[in-house]
MIKE-80042 format. One line per field, with one value per residue: residue number from 1; x, y, z of N, C-alpha, C in turn. Coordinates in nm, 3 decimals, always signed. Each point is the difference from the previous one (the first is absolute). Last residue first. Example, Ala and Ser with C-alpha at 12.3 -4.5 7.8 and 13.67 -1.06 7.14 Angstrom:
BEGIN
i	2,1
n.u	+1.285,+0.029
n.v	-0.225,-0.572
n.w	+0.708,-0.007
ca.u	+0.082,-0.089
ca.v	+0.119,+0.119
ca.w	+0.006,+0.000
c.u	-0.077,+0.090
c.v	+0.109,+0.120
c.w	+0.073,+0.000
% end
This chain:
BEGIN
i	73,72,71,70,69,68,67,66,65,64,63,62,61,60,59,58,57,56,55,54,53,52,51,50,49,48,47,46,45,44,43,42,41,40,39,38,37,36,35,34,33,32,31,30,29,28,27,26,25,24,23,22,21,20,19,18,17,16,15,14,13,12,11,10,9,8,7,6,5,4,3,2,1
n.u	-1.701,-0.010,+0.354,+0.285,-0.100,+0.207,+0.468,+0.097,-0.038,+0.386,+0.342,-0.029,+0.146,+0.457,+0.222,-0.024,+0.286,+0.463,+0.123,-0.167,-0.110,-0.001,-0.214,-0.099,-0.294,-0.180,-0.032,+0.237,-0.137,-0.427,-0.015,+0.360,+0.449,+0.380,-0.135,-0.119,-0.075,-0.180,-0.437,-0.457,-0.352,-0.270,+0.267,+0.473,+0.151,-0.060,+0.307,+0.372,+0.025,+0.051,+0.399,+0.252,-0.051,+0.181,+0.417,+0.105,-0.033,+0.350,+0.401,+0.514,+0.484,+0.468,+0.532,+0.510,+0.508,+0.423,+0.036,+0.281,+0.433,+0.368,+0.453,+0.286,+0.340
n.v	-4.218,+0.330,+0.156,+0.342,+0.462,+0.207,+0.086,+0.371,+0.411,+0.085,+0.203,+0.463,+0.249,+0.044,+0.321,+0.445,+0.128,+0.080,+0.403,+0.496,+0.496,+0.542,+0.474,+0.564,+0.453,+0.522,+0.453,+0.379,+0.107,+0.198,+0.496,+0.291,+0.119,-0.206,-0.067,-0.332,-0.195,-0.002,+0.270,+0.006,+0.182,+0.321,+0.350,+0.076,+0.213,+0.485,+0.286,+0.087,+0.321,+0.418,+0.161,+0.161,+0.435,+0.382,+0.081,+0.238,+0.462,+0.237,-0.070,-0.177,-0.179,-0.308,-0.035,+0.035,-0.158,-0.128,-0.094,+0.109,-0.096,-0.034,-0.275,-0.385,-0.246
n.w	+0.729,+0.335,+0.219,-0.237,+0.073,+0.346,-0.011,-0.246,+0.263,+0.251,-0.202,-0.072,+0.365,+0.086,-0.276,+0.124,+0.344,-0.111,-0.191,+0.168,-0.087,+0.125,+0.110,+0.034,+0.156,+0.040,+0.122,-0.224,-0.442,-0.069,+0.025,-0.256,-0.065,-0.245,-0.519,-0.392,-0.539,-0.469,-0.127,-0.262,-0.399,-0.267,-0.211,-0.176,-0.407,-0.020,+0.199,-0.241,-0.348,+0.150,+0.124,-0.347,-0.172,+0.233,-0.052,-0.346,+0.027,+0.159,-0.285,-0.253,-0.296,-0.031,+0.054,-0.204,-0.082,+0.192,+0.552,+0.455,+0.349,+0.480,+0.190,+0.217,+0.356
ca.u	+0.014,-0.118,-0.078,+0.038,-0.016,-0.142,-0.047,+0.014,-0.098,-0.106,+0.042,-0.029,-0.148,-0.067,+0.048,-0.055,-0.163,-0.015,+0.008,+0.097,-0.078,+0.052,+0.066,+0.015,+0.117,-0.021,-0.086,+0.057,+0.158,-0.015,-0.041,-0.147,-0.061,-0.008,+0.111,-0.054,+0.055,+0.089,+0.139,+0.074,+0.106,-0.078,-0.139,-0.014,+0.035,-0.093,-0.107,+0.023,-0.029,-0.168,-0.049,+0.054,-0.049,-0.147,-0.011,+0.012,-0.105,-0.081,-0.058,-0.147,-0.092,-0.119,-0.115,-0.097,-0.140,+0.026,-0.013,-0.146,-0.042,-0.147,-0.079,-0.036,-0.135
ca.v	-0.075,-0.019,-0.088,-0.178,-0.039,-0.014,-0.104,-0.101,+0.003,-0.037,-0.144,-0.060,+0.005,-0.079,-0.169,-0.029,-0.011,-0.127,-0.105,-0.085,-0.108,-0.116,-0.116,-0.138,-0.058,-0.120,-0.085,+0.002,-0.055,-0.128,-0.068,-0.040,+0.117,-0.059,+0.041,+0.105,-0.035,-0.140,+0.042,+0.024,-0.119,-0.121,+0.024,-0.052,-0.172,-0.059,-0.010,-0.086,-0.123,+0.007,-0.028,-0.129,-0.095,-0.029,-0.083,-0.124,-0.048,-0.006,+0.135,+0.002,+0.084,+0.030,-0.074,+0.056,+0.013,+0.099,-0.089,-0.008,+0.057,-0.014,+0.161,+0.085,-0.020
ca.w	-0.124,-0.031,+0.070,-0.040,-0.138,+0.053,+0.058,-0.076,-0.083,+0.107,-0.001,-0.124,-0.028,+0.064,-0.051,-0.131,+0.035,+0.073,-0.090,+0.056,+0.002,-0.099,+0.077,-0.098,+0.019,-0.050,+0.089,+0.139,-0.016,-0.006,+0.144,+0.015,+0.074,+0.150,+0.102,+0.069,+0.137,+0.023,+0.005,+0.149,+0.032,+0.018,+0.030,+0.134,-0.023,-0.066,+0.082,+0.094,-0.040,-0.032,+0.100,+0.075,-0.096,+0.033,+0.113,-0.008,-0.064,+0.112,+0.031,+0.056,+0.064,-0.066,+0.032,+0.084,-0.054,-0.138,-0.119,-0.030,-0.119,-0.050,+0.003,-0.107,-0.014
c.u	+0.006,+0.030,-0.121,-0.068,+0.029,-0.088,-0.121,+0.001,+0.000,-0.134,-0.081,-0.005,-0.025,-0.134,-0.086,+0.002,-0.093,-0.126,-0.029,-0.005,+0.106,-0.053,+0.028,+0.060,-0.021,+0.133,-0.005,-0.088,+0.060,+0.129,+0.002,-0.042,-0.169,-0.075,-0.026,+0.126,-0.024,+0.019,+0.080,+0.128,+0.062,+0.091,-0.091,-0.165,-0.015,+0.021,-0.094,-0.117,+0.026,+0.016,-0.142,-0.102,+0.038,-0.029,-0.127,-0.016,+0.026,-0.105,-0.119,-0.061,-0.133,-0.084,-0.114,-0.115,-0.086,-0.124,+0.023,-0.041,-0.149,+0.004,-0.131,-0.057,-0.020
c.v	-0.141,-0.073,-0.044,-0.088,-0.141,-0.041,-0.031,-0.121,-0.143,-0.010,-0.064,-0.151,-0.064,+0.003,-0.079,-0.149,-0.032,-0.017,-0.136,-0.126,-0.071,-0.160,-0.098,-0.094,-0.133,-0.076,-0.148,-0.114,-0.016,-0.070,-0.155,-0.075,-0.051,+0.110,-0.031,+0.095,+0.116,-0.029,-0.138,+0.023,+0.020,-0.104,-0.129,-0.002,-0.079,-0.164,-0.072,-0.024,-0.127,-0.147,-0.050,-0.040,-0.160,-0.085,-0.006,-0.084,-0.153,-0.065,-0.068,+0.118,-0.038,+0.115,+0.064,-0.099,+0.092,+0.031,+0.110,-0.056,-0.003,+0.070,-0.053,+0.111,+0.094
c.w	+0.000,-0.133,-0.019,+0.104,-0.018,-0.156,+0.038,+0.070,-0.101,-0.095,+0.098,+0.026,-0.122,+0.028,+0.097,-0.027,-0.090,+0.049,+0.048,-0.094,+0.049,+0.038,-0.115,+0.073,-0.096,+0.028,-0.058,+0.088,+0.139,-0.007,-0.052,+0.083,-0.021,+0.089,+0.109,+0.069,+0.101,+0.140,+0.025,-0.007,+0.162,+0.044,+0.021,+0.059,+0.137,-0.017,-0.073,+0.113,+0.098,-0.084,-0.029,+0.116,+0.044,-0.099,-0.015,+0.103,-0.014,-0.058,+0.134,+0.069,+0.027,+0.081,-0.067,+0.055,+0.063,-0.076,-0.138,-0.122,-0.067,-0.143,-0.043,+0.026,-0.150
% end
């Protein structure tokens, strides 16, 4: 196993003011936008069920509609 050696180049120095400015710029860029993903703790995420569409049922419904349309032609 190799021994741990810290990096030879120094890490960039940042101040707390830099962090605050970064957070402010992020908040301003996200202002007015919907959050991209819901957390699992949000009530609507816990109660909403997404039922996947059965491809066969969708195809069959479309096929029956086509047959009905072709009967009148």
